[in-house]
Structure formats: C-alpha cells, structure tokens
PAVEX-273663 format. One line per 8 residues: number of its first residue (from 1); their letters; for each residue y, x, z of C-alpha. Coordinates in steps of 0.1 Angstrom, whole numbers, plus 2048, in hexadecimal, padded with zeros to 3 digits. Each point is the difference from the previous one (the first is absolute). Last residue first. Example, Ala and Ser with C-alpha at 12.3 -4.5 7.8 and 13.67 -1.06 7.14 Angstrom:
REM PAVEX-273663
2 = SA = 7F5/889/847 ~ 7DE/7F2/807
***
This chain:
REM PAVEX-273663
318 = EDPFISDP = 895/A10/CA1 ~ 80D/824/805 ~ 7E8/804/820 ~ 7DE/7FC/7E9 ~ 7E7/7E3/813 ~ 817/7E7/7ED ~ 7F2/80A/7DD ~ 7DB/7F2/808
310 = VYATVTWN = 7E8/816/7EA ~ 7E4/7F0/7EA ~ 7E1/80E/7ED ~ 7F4/7EF/7E5 ~ 7D9/801/7F5 ~ 7F9/7F8/7DB ~ 7E1/7FA/7EA ~ 7F6/80E/7E2
302 = PADVVESI = 7E2/7F7/7EB ~ 801/7E4/800 ~ 81D/7E6/809 ~ 7F1/7F2/81D ~ 805/813/81F ~ 825/7FE/808 ~ 819/807/819 ~ 7ED/80F/817
294 = KLDVAASC = 817/807/81E ~ 807/81F/810 ~ 81D/7FC/81C ~ 815/822/80C ~ 80B/804/827 ~ 7E8/816/811 ~ 7E8/812/7E8 ~ 81E/800/7E2
286 = LIYAEGRT = 813/80E/81C ~ 7E8/81D/804 ~ 7FE/808/7DC ~ 828/800/7FE ~ 7FF/817/819 ~ 7E6/81B/7F3 ~ 815/7FD/7DD ~ 821/806/813
278 = LDREAELH = 81B/7E7/7FF ~ 81C/800/7F1 ~ 7FF/7DA/7FA ~ 808/7FB/7DC ~ 7ED/81D/7F2 ~ 7E1/806/81A ~ 800/7DA/80B ~ 7F8/7F9/7DB
270 = DIMHRVAK = 7E7/81A/7FC ~ 7EF/7F9/81A ~ 7FC/7DB/7F3 ~ 7F8/80B/7DE ~ 7E1/80F/816 ~ 7FA/7E3/812 ~ 7FE/7E8/7E3 ~ 7EA/819/7EE
262 = KTAEMLDP = 7EA/805/81A ~ 7F9/7DA/802 ~ 7FB/7FF/7D8 ~ 7E9/81E/806 ~ 7ED/7E8/81C ~ 801/7E4/7EB ~ 7F1/80D/7E0 ~ 80A/7F7/7DD
254 = AIGTTAYM = 822/80F/80A ~ 822/7F1/806 ~ 817/80F/820 ~ 81E/7F0/807 ~ 81F/806/815 ~ 814/7EB/815 ~ 824/7FE/80D ~ 808/7E4/819
246 = PEDSGTPT = 81B/7E5/806 ~ 7F8/7E9/81B ~ 7E4/7EA/80B ~ 7FF/802/825 ~ 7E6/80E/816 ~ 80A/821/7FE ~ 7E4/811/7EF ~ 7F9/7E0/7ED
238 = FPGTTKLQ = 7E6/7E5/807 ~ 806/800/823 ~ 7ED/7EF/809 ~ 7F8/7DC/80E ~ 7DC/805/804 ~ 7E1/7F0/7FF ~ 7DF/816/7FF ~ 7DD/804/7ED
230 = PQEISKDK = 7EA/81D/80D ~ 7DC/7FE/7E9 ~ 7E1/7EB/7FD ~ 813/7DF/80B ~ 7F3/7E1/813 ~ 817/7E6/814 ~ 7EF/7E6/818 ~ 7F5/815/81E
222 = LVDFRATV = 825/80F/805 ~ 802/81B/81E ~ 821/802/810 ~ 812/821/80A ~ 828/80D/806 ~ 80A/81D/7FE ~ 819/81E/808 ~ 801/820/7F2
214 = YMPAEIGT = 812/81B/813 ~ 80C/81F/7EA ~ 7F6/822/7F6 ~ 812/805/7DE ~ 7F7/809/7DD ~ 81C/7F8/7E9 ~ 7EA/7FC/7E2 ~ 7E5/818/7F9
206 = VCVEGDGQ = 7EA/80C/7E2 ~ 81F/80E/7E6 ~ 7FE/7D9/7EF ~ 7FB/7E9/81C ~ 7FE/7E4/7E3 ~ 816/7E9/80C ~ 81E/815/811 ~ 7FC/800/824
198 = AAHCDATS = 812/7FA/824 ~ 7FB/808/825 ~ 7D7/805/7F7 ~ 7E5/7FD/819 ~ 7DE/812/7FC ~ 7ED/7F2/818 ~ 7ED/7DD/807 ~ 7E0/7F3/80F
190 = FLGGEVEV = 7EC/7E0/7FD ~ 7DB/7FF/80F ~ 7F6/7DE/7EF ~ 7F1/7F0/81C ~ 7DD/801/7F1 ~ 7FD/812/7E1 ~ 80D/7FB/7D8 ~ 81E/7EA/80D
182 = PLYVTSGK = 818/7FD/7DF ~ 829/808/80A ~ 81A/7EB/7F8 ~ 822/80E/807 ~ 81B/7EA/80E ~ 828/808/7FB ~ 81C/803/818 ~ 807/821/804
174 = TMHKVDMN = 7F9/813/7E0 ~ 7DB/7FF/7ED ~ 817/802/7E5 ~ 7FC/825/7FA ~ 7DA/7FD/7F3 ~ 7F1/821/80C ~ 7DE/7F8/7FB ~ 7EF/81C/81A
166 = GGTDYPPL = 7EA/7EA/810 ~ 7F6/7DB/7F5 ~ 7DC/7F1/803 ~ 7F9/805/7DB ~ 809/822/803 ~ 81F/818/7FC ~ 7FB/824/7F8 ~ 80A/81C/81E
158 = TDHEGDEG = 7F2/7F6/81F ~ 7D9/80C/7F5 ~ 7E6/7EB/80B ~ 7E7/808/81D ~ 7E1/7EA/802 ~ 7F5/7E1/7FA ~ 807/7E9/7E4 ~ 817/7DF/80F
150 = PAVGIIGP = 820/813/7FA ~ 818/7FF/823 ~ 81B/7ED/7FF ~ 824/809/7EF ~ 821/80D/800 ~ 80C/822/7F5 ~ 824/803/7F0 ~ 80E/7EB/81E
142 = FMDLPVEI = 821/7F3/7F8 ~ 823/80A/805 ~ 820/7F2/7E9 ~ 81D/819/808 ~ 818/804/7E4 ~ 804/821/7EF ~ 822/811/806 ~ 808/81B/7E5
134 = GDVFHAVD = 820/817/80E ~ 7FC/81D/7EF ~ 7D8/804/810 ~ 7F3/7E8/810 ~ 803/7E4/81C ~ 7EC/7E7/80A ~ 80E/7DC/802 ~ 7FE/7E4/820
126 = EELEWIHL = 801/80A/821 ~ 7FF/823/7F5 ~ 7E5/819/7F7 ~ 809/824/7F6 ~ 7EC/80A/7E5 ~ 7EC/825/7FA ~ 7FF/805/7E1 ~ 7E2/819/7F3
118 = GAEEFEEP = 7F2/80D/7E2 ~ 7E3/815/7F3 ~ 7FE/819/7E6 ~ 7F0/7FA/7DD ~ 80F/7E0/7F7 ~ 7FB/7F7/7DE ~ 7DB/7FC/800 ~ 800/7EF/81E
110 = LLGLGMEG = 810/7E3/7EF ~ 7F4/7DF/811 ~ 7F6/80F/81F ~ 7E7/814/80C ~ 7EF/81C/7EA ~ 7FB/820/81B ~ 80E/819/7EA ~ 824/7EB/7FF
102 = PMFGTFGW = 809/80A/822 ~ 805/7E1/812 ~ 81C/7E7/7FF ~ 817/7F2/81A ~ 80D/7E5/813 ~ 80A/7FF/828 ~ 809/7ED/81A ~ 815/800/821
94 = GKHEFDLL = 80F/7E7/818 ~ 7E2/7F2/813 ~ 7FB/7DF/7EB ~ 7FA/7DF/809 ~ 7EC/7E5/7ED ~ 7FD/7D9/809 ~ 7ED/7E2/7FE ~ 7E8/805/7E3
86 = EVALVDGP = 7E6/7E4/7FC ~ 7DA/80D/7FE ~ 7E9/7E5/7F3 ~ 7DC/80A/801 ~ 7EA/7ED/7E8 ~ 7E0/7F3/805 ~ 7E2/80E/7ED ~ 7F3/816/81A
78 = EAGEVAVP = 80B/7F2/823 ~ 81F/7FE/815 ~ 7F8/7EB/81F ~ 812/81B/818 ~ 817/819/7EA ~ 7F7/823/806 ~ 819/81B/801 ~ 7F7/823/7F2
70 = GTLPHVPD = 819/810/805 ~ 81E/819/7F9 ~ 7F7/811/7DF ~ 809/827/7FE ~ 800/801/7D9 ~ 7F8/822/7F6 ~ 7E1/819/80E ~ 7FC/814/7EE
62 = FTANALDD = 81D/7FC/7EA ~ 811/823/80B ~ 826/808/7FF ~ 807/820/7F4 ~ 819/7F4/7E4 ~ 80A/7E7/81B ~ 80C/81E/81A ~ 80A/814/7E5
54 = VGSDPGVQ = 81C/7E8/7F5 ~ 80F/802/823 ~ 7FD/7E8/81B ~ 81B/7FA/81F ~ 7F8/7DA/7FC ~ 7D8/806/800 ~ 7E4/807/7E8 ~ 7DF/807/80D
46 = GDLADRCE = 805/7E4/818 ~ 7E1/7EB/7F7 ~ 80C/803/7D7 ~ 7FF/7D9/7FC ~ 819/7FE/81F ~ 7F1/7F7/81E ~ 800/7D8/805 ~ 806/7EB/820
38 = FRVVDGPE = 7F1/7DE/7FD ~ 80B/7DE/811 ~ 7E7/7E6/802 ~ 80C/7D9/800 ~ 7E1/7E8/807 ~ 803/7E1/7ED ~ 7D8/806/7FC ~ 7F0/80F/81C
30 = VTVLPELS = 7FF/825/807 ~ 7E4/818/806 ~ 80F/823/809 ~ 7F6/826/7F5 ~ 7E9/7F4/7E7 ~ 7DF/819/800 ~ 7FD/812/7DF ~ 7DF/7F5/7F3
22 = NDWVHHVN = 812/7EF/7DE ~ 80E/825/7F6 ~ 822/803/7EF ~ 80A/81E/805 ~ 81C/817/816 ~ 7FF/7F1/81F ~ 81B/7F9/81C ~ 801/7EB/822
14 = EDDDSLDH = 7EC/81D/814 ~ 81D/81D/7F2 ~ 81A/7EE/80E ~ 818/7EA/7E6 ~ 806/7E6/816 ~ 7EF/7DC/7FD ~ 812/7E2/815 ~ 7F0/7DC/802
6 = DVDYSM = 810/7DF/806 ~ 822/80C/7EF ~ 813/7DA/803 ~ 80E/7F1/7E3 ~ 823/7F0/7F5 ~ 806/804/7DD
***
C-alpha cells in the first residue's frame, strides 16, 4: 500500500486530550485524501510500563484515562456527512499489557470472581505477542478508540462509545479497513487512541493487549452517504488467528445475554485451567486477548446461547 504521510502528530502533551468536546481547537485541518500519522500513548497514559508489576495496575487512576491524539479537522466535512477513515498502517513499540483491576472496582466481565488485580506484560515481536508457557497470540493491531466529536456541547467521558464512535473496541478495524463515522460538527474533529496489539471479541477482563502505537490513516468526506452510527469495511481477521482452524469452544446458556456471556467465559476459564495448566488469572487474561465471543442464538426463548472460542494453534503443543 503506497502512501506519503502529509501530517505527523506526536503524542506530546499539546497534541493529547482526555475528553470528547466539540469546542476543542483542531491541531491541524487536512484536505480529503491527506494521510495523517498519529502517535498514540497506551490507554493508561504511562501508568503501566514494560517493567511494571501488578501493583502499578491495581493503583492506576482512571481520572483521566484514554489520552486521545487529535483532534484533526477535515476540510469540507459538515454535519450529516460521513467521514471515511482508511486505516493504512500500525506500528507498535515492542511491548503491551493486559490486566484486570481489583474486583471491588466492578470492571470487566467477572469482577466478582477476581478479588485481586492481575497483569501480564507482553513482549511484542513483528507478528506475535508472547504469553506464559510458550503461548503465542498473533498480532492484529487496531485502535480501540476511533471517532469524531459529538454534536452535543460539553465534555464527554471517553469510556463509553457514542453515535460518533469512540471506545468501540472493534477488533476488525485493522490495517486495510475503512471506518465510516457520522459527522455532527464542522470538520468532524477526529481523534484516536487506546491501541490494541490484539484482542478477543469481548475484551472480557477490560483490557486487550494495550500498547503504545503509531496509527496511519487517510481521510475522505462522503457527501452522498448517511449513517446514524459507525460502520466499517474490513477483511478481518474474523478468528483470533485469521484462519479457519481447530478451536475449542464453551457455551453459556441463560435467559439473559449478559449472564450467558459470563457463563461462556467462566466455562472457558475452567477449561484453560484444567486442560492448559493456566492459573485462573492467566486464563482470564488470555480470554481477553485471544478468545472470541459469538452470539450463537437469540430466537429460542426463554434461553439464549453465547459461545466462546479459543484457537488450538496458539498453544505450543498444537
């Protein structure tokens, strides 16, 4: 994929903000077709690093969280238009982390089952991230946060996603994908952050493989397209490894989709503990980094089915 970078935005303080707010002045106004390279800090803004221990994560503050690089205005973008963001490339910095917070914070899918925090610092190579016991998770980098400013005035928290994007954590927004964002303010005011080197669908322990990263994107303004919430065009990967291959799966069945989801993940943690000799904390982390959740059925009332899949090939004996 051939391109030239027209604008390079570092992660210096003057280029970073921590809220969505349509009153923020753009760092730069670009033309449709321009390419911008964003340097993004990790989601916790440096509170966890390559040499950190679990206490650094347990004591991290979420106020503020998500250092966003931007905003960037795109010439000609007006409310009602669609901003097309073509993701051209990602470059990590060699490390990342996945962890879960103390259960009393109520974060993640299963906080009631993990009283103490857990953390894994990943060594990232070109194509894989290294876990315990020789387990290797393939890298498929993407921005957890990608969006434009909301039309509603004032400051908006970065934790939830909005109609205009934000913290969506869609693992398929990888290199070569195009993300379509509904524009609600003049220029769009685009920002990105919270990059992940890999993630399972669900991000169940509240973090993927969080990693500082460079994101390179090309922008266009679509006047003949109208959407209410973000859409995307992508080639995946649609499995944790990008291949159709042998998987082990656990199901969760319940009259509530969230409870079915919890059951599927609990059963996967049980499987990884019993069959792969992981601790429950290690299994929870691996579920967040490399286990995909799928809604298998929502039509057979009163119970719904959620299924969790882990690929055999990430384990060294496969």
